[in-house]
C-alpha positions in Angstrom: -51.3 -46.0 64.4 -52.0 -45.9 68.0 -55.4 -46.6 69.5 -56.0 -43.0 70.4 -55.3 -41.9 66.9 -57.7 -44.5 65.6 -60.4 -43.3 68.0 -60.0 -39.7 66.9 -60.1 -40.7 63.2 -63.3 -42.7 63.8 -64.9 -39.8 65.7 -64.1 -37.4 62.9 -65.5 -39.7 60.2 -68.7 -40.4 62.3 -69.3 -36.6 62.6 -68.8 -36.2 58.8 -71.2 -39.1 58.0 -73.8 -37.8 60.5 -73.7 -34.3 59.1 -74.2 -35.6 55.6 -77.2 -37.6 56.7 -78.7 -34.5 58.3 -78.0 -32.5 55.2 -79.9 -35.0 53.0 -82.8 -35.2 55.4 -83.2 -31.4 55.3 -83.1 -31.4 51.5 -85.7 -34.1 51.2 -88.3 -32.1 53.2 -89.0 -29.9 50.1 -90.1 -33.0 48.1 -93.1 -34.9 49.3 -92.2 -38.0 47.4 -88.8 -38.3 49.0 -90.4 -38.0 52.5 -93.0 -40.7 51.6 -90.4 -43.0 50.0 -87.1 -43.0 52.0 -85.7 -45.6 49.6 -86.1 -43.1 46.7 -84.1 -40.6 48.8 -81.3 -43.0 49.2 -81.2 -43.7 45.5 -81.1 -39.9 44.8 -78.2 -39.6 47.3 -76.4 -42.4 45.6 -76.8 -40.9 42.1 -76.5 -37.2 42.8 -74.7 -37.0 46.3 -76.2 -35.4 49.4 -76.5 -32.0 47.5 -79.1 -33.4 45.1 -81.6 -30.6 45.9 -79.3 -28.1 44.1 -80.1 -29.9 40.8 -83.8 -30.9 41.2 -86.8 -28.9 40.2 -89.4 -31.4 41.2 -90.1 -35.1 41.8 -93.3 -36.5 40.2 -94.9 -39.8 41.2 -96.0 -41.0 37.7 -97.1 -44.6 38.3 -98.2 -46.5 41.4 -97.2 -50.0 40.2 -94.4 -50.5 39.6 -93.6 -47.3 41.5 -92.2 -44.9 39.0 -90.9 -41.4 39.6 -89.9 -38.7 37.1 -87.0 -36.6 38.4 -87.2 -33.1 36.8 -83.9 -31.3 36.8 -83.4 -27.6 36.9 -82.2 -27.4 33.3 -85.5 -28.8 32.0 -84.2 -32.4 31.5 -85.6 -35.4 33.3 -85.0 -39.0 34.0 -87.2 -41.8 35.5 -86.6 -44.0 38.5 -88.6 -47.3 38.7 -88.8 -49.6 41.7 -88.5 -53.2 40.6 -88.8 -56.2 42.9 -85.0 -56.7 43.0 -83.7 -53.1 42.7 -84.2 -49.6 41.3 -84.0 -49.0 37.6 -82.9 -45.6 36.2 -84.1 -44.7 32.7 -81.8 -41.9 31.4 -82.3 -40.8 27.8 -84.0 -44.1 26.9 -81.4 -46.4 28.4 -82.1 -48.5 31.4 -79.5 -48.9 34.2 -80.1 -51.5 36.9 -78.9 -49.9 40.1 -78.3 -53.2 41.8 -75.0 -53.5 39.9 -72.3 -51.0 40.9 -71.0 -50.5 37.4 -74.4 -49.7 36.1 -75.0 -47.3 39.0 -71.8 -45.5 38.0 -72.9 -45.4 34.3 -76.3 -44.0 35.4 -74.6 -41.3 37.5 -72.4 -40.4 34.4 -75.5 -40.3 32.2 -77.3 -38.0 34.6 -74.2 -35.8 34.8 -74.2 -35.6 31.0 -77.9 -34.5 30.9 -77.1 -32.0 33.6 -74.4 -30.5 31.4 -76.8 -29.9 28.5 -78.1 -26.7 29.9 -81.6 -25.4 29.5 -83.9 -26.2 26.6 -84.0 -22.5 25.5 -80.2 -22.3 25.2 -80.2 -23.2 21.5 -82.9 -20.8 20.5 -82.0 -17.4 19.1 -78.4 -18.2 18.2 -77.0 -16.5 15.2 -75.0 -18.5 12.6 -72.3 -16.5 10.8 -73.0 -16.1 7.1 -76.7 -17.0 7.4 -79.6 -15.0 6.0 -83.1 -15.3 7.3 -85.7 -16.0 4.6 -89.5 -16.7 5.1 -89.1 -17.8 8.7 -86.2 -20.1 8.1 -82.4 -19.6 8.1 -80.5 -20.1 5.0 -76.7 -20.5 4.9 -74.5 -19.0 2.3 -73.8 -22.4 0.7 -77.5 -23.1 0.3 -78.1 -19.7 -1.3 -75.1 -20.2 -3.6 -76.4 -23.6 -4.8 -79.9 -22.2 -5.4 -78.5 -19.3 -7.4 -76.3 -21.8 -9.5 -79.3 -24.0 -10.2 -81.3 -20.8 -11.3 -78.6 -19.7 -13.6 -78.4 -23.2 -15.2 -82.2 -23.3 -15.7 -82.0 -19.8 -17.4 -79.3 -21.2 -19.9 -81.6 -23.9 -21.0 
C-alpha cells in the first residue's frame, strides 16, 4: 500500500466517522436527557448504534443518585441504565450488565435486541386458538372441555 492510498483511505474513514457523529448528535436533540448527559448518549450509541432514535420512544430520568434512566422502546418494552462510579450498568429484563466489560456490553446489546424483537404488548391480545371455545369470559380448549365432560359422565354413573 502506497502512502497516497493510505491517505485516501484515512480520509474516507474520517468522513464516515464524522458523518456518524453528526447523525447521533442530530438524533439526541429530540431527547433532553441525552443532551444534558452526553455520556448517556455515548452508551446509547454503543448499545443501539447511531440509529438509536429509530427504536426509542422516550428517555426518563428516574433517579438522581445514582443517576438512573429508563429507556422506553417503541414496542412498549424498556430497560434501565444506571451510572455507577466505575461504569454504566444496564438492567435488561432483571439482569445486570456492567458495560465496562466488553463481553457484558455485547450481552447487553443482545438482550436489548431480544426485547426489541418481542413486538408490542398488544400483539398477543385477541388471538384465536384453533379448537377453542369461549365460555364465561375465558377460553376453553377442546381437551379441557372433553376432560370436563368425562368427569361429568363419571359422576352421573355413581
